[in-house]
C-alpha positions in Angstrom: 18.8 3.3 11.1 16.9 6.9 10.6 13.7 8.1 12.3 12.1 8.0 8.8 13.2 4.3 8.2 12.0 3.6 11.7 9.0 5.0 11.9 7.4 4.5 8.3 5.4 2.0 6.5 3.0 2.1 3.6 2.1 1.4 0.2 0.5 -0.3 -1.8 -0.5 0.1 -1.1 -0.9 0.0 -4.8 -4.2 -0.9 -3.3 -6.0 0.9 -0.4 -9.3 2.4 -0.2 -10.2 1.8 3.7 -9.8 5.1 6.1 -8.3 4.2 9.3 -9.7 6.2 12.0 -7.6 8.3 13.9 -9.3 8.9 17.3 -9.2 5.1 17.9 -9.1 4.3 21.8 -5.9 3.1 23.4 -5.6 -0.5 25.3 -6.7 0.9 28.6 -9.5 2.9 26.9 -8.8 6.4 28.5 -6.4 8.1 26.0 -6.8 8.6 22.1 -4.3 6.7 20.3 -2.6 8.5 17.4 -3.7 7.6 13.7 -1.5 5.4 11.6 -0.7 8.0 9.7 0.7 9.8 12.7 2.4 6.8 13.7 4.2 6.1 10.4 6.0 9.6 10.7 3.6 11.7 8.6 3.7 12.1 4.6 7.2 12.4 4.2 8.4 8.8 5.5 5.2 7.5 3.8 6.3 8.9 0.5 9.7 7.2 0.8 8.2 3.9 1.6 5.7 4.1 -1.4 8.2 5.1 -3.7 10.7 2.1 -2.7 7.6 -0.1 -2.9 6.6 0.9 -6.5 10.5 0.7 -7.4 10.2 -2.8 -6.5 7.0 -3.8 -8.3 8.1 -1.7 -11.6 11.0 -4.1 -11.9 9.5 -7.2 -10.4 9.9 -10.3 -12.7 7.1 -12.2 -11.1 4.4 -9.4 -11.7 5.6 -8.2 -15.2 5.2 -11.9 -16.4 1.6 -11.0 -16.6 1.3 -9.2 -19.8 -1.6 -6.8 -18.9 0.7 -5.7 -15.9 3.9 -5.3 -18.2 2.0 -3.3 -20.8 0.2 -1.1 -18.0 3.9 -0.3 -16.6 4.9 0.8 -19.8 2.0 3.0 -20.2 1.6 4.7 -16.4 5.0 6.3 -15.5 6.1 5.1 -11.8 6.0 8.6 -10.6 2.1 9.2 -11.3 1.6 5.8 -9.8 3.7 6.9 -6.7 1.6 10.1 -6.4 -1.6 8.1 -6.8 -0.8 5.3 -4.1 1.1 7.9 -1.7 -2.5 10.0 -1.5 -4.4 6.6 -1.0 -2.0 5.4 1.8 -2.1 8.9 3.2 -6.0 9.0 3.1 -6.2 5.4 4.4 -4.2 5.9 7.3 -5.8 8.7 8.8 -3.7 11.6 7.0 -5.0 14.7 5.6 -4.5 13.6 1.7 -7.8 13.0 -0.2 -7.4 10.2 -2.7 -8.8 11.3 -6.2 -8.1 8.2 -8.3 -10.2 5.6 -9.7 -11.5 2.9 -7.5 -9.7 -0.4 -6.7 -11.9 -2.4 -8.8 -11.8 -0.1 -11.8 -8.1 0.3 -11.7 -7.3 -3.3 -11.5 -9.9 -5.0 -13.4 -7.9 -5.1 -17.1 -4.8 -6.5 -15.3 -6.2 -10.0 -14.5 -4.2 -10.1 -11.4 -4.0 -13.8 -10.2 -4.2 -14.9 -6.7 -0.3 -15.8 -6.8 0.2 -12.4 -8.1 -1.1 -10.9 -5.0 0.4 -13.2 -2.7 3.7 -12.2 -4.4 2.8 -8.4 -4.3 2.0 -8.6 -0.4 5.3 -10.2 0.1 7.4 -7.6 -1.7 5.3 -5.2 0.5 6.4 -6.8 3.8 9.8 -7.1 2.4 9.7 -3.3 1.8 8.2 -2.4 5.3 10.9 -4.6 7.0 13.7 -2.8 4.9 12.4 0.5 6.5 12.1 -0.9 10.2 8.4 -0.6 10.3 7.3 -1.9 13.8 4.9 -5.1 13.6 1.8 -3.4 14.7 1.7 -0.7 12.0 2.9 -3.4 9.3 -0.2 -5.3 10.8 -2.4 -2.7 10.3 -1.2 -1.7 6.8 -1.5 -5.3 5.9 -5.2 -5.2 7.0 -5.9 -2.3 4.8 -4.3 -3.5 1.9 -6.2 -7.1 2.4 -9.4 -5.2 2.5 -8.8 -4.6 -1.2 -7.8 -8.0 -2.4 -11.3 -8.8 -3.4 -11.4 -5.6 -5.8 -8.1 -6.3 -7.3 -7.7 -10.1 -7.9 -9.7 -11.2 -10.7 -12.4 -13.7 -10.0 -11.7 -17.3 -11.1 -7.7 -16.3 -11.4 -5.5 -19.3 -10.4 -3.0 -19.4 -7.9 
């Protein structure tokens, strides 16, 4: 397994807005802990994982069964989505990137994403992180970031 594969995680991510502090204290409280961005290996490995994650989502039959999601996949090039999600993950994990896109609510409201679709996306995300050997602590931090966007992405009153 490559260093890139062992040290990465991210994505989307398709859906992150919370910036993780890069100077959290370690368990002992005496040394600054590396940012999640640093622990994931930086921009290059994050880019690889986001790319794989988006590739999975673009082809996913469960998500594409939602007509609004399928239509968006036809309109928005995967490369553009990868760029946006990568910058969002970079920023959200304490990296130097500045996400310049729309907010999660604005970006996803028209998609009418259900709770079941959200849960499926999270499972796909976990699988991609596992494929890349992202360690459990970093995976949990990424899932917390992604989870913080749930209310902005899942449509109110959507079924499960």
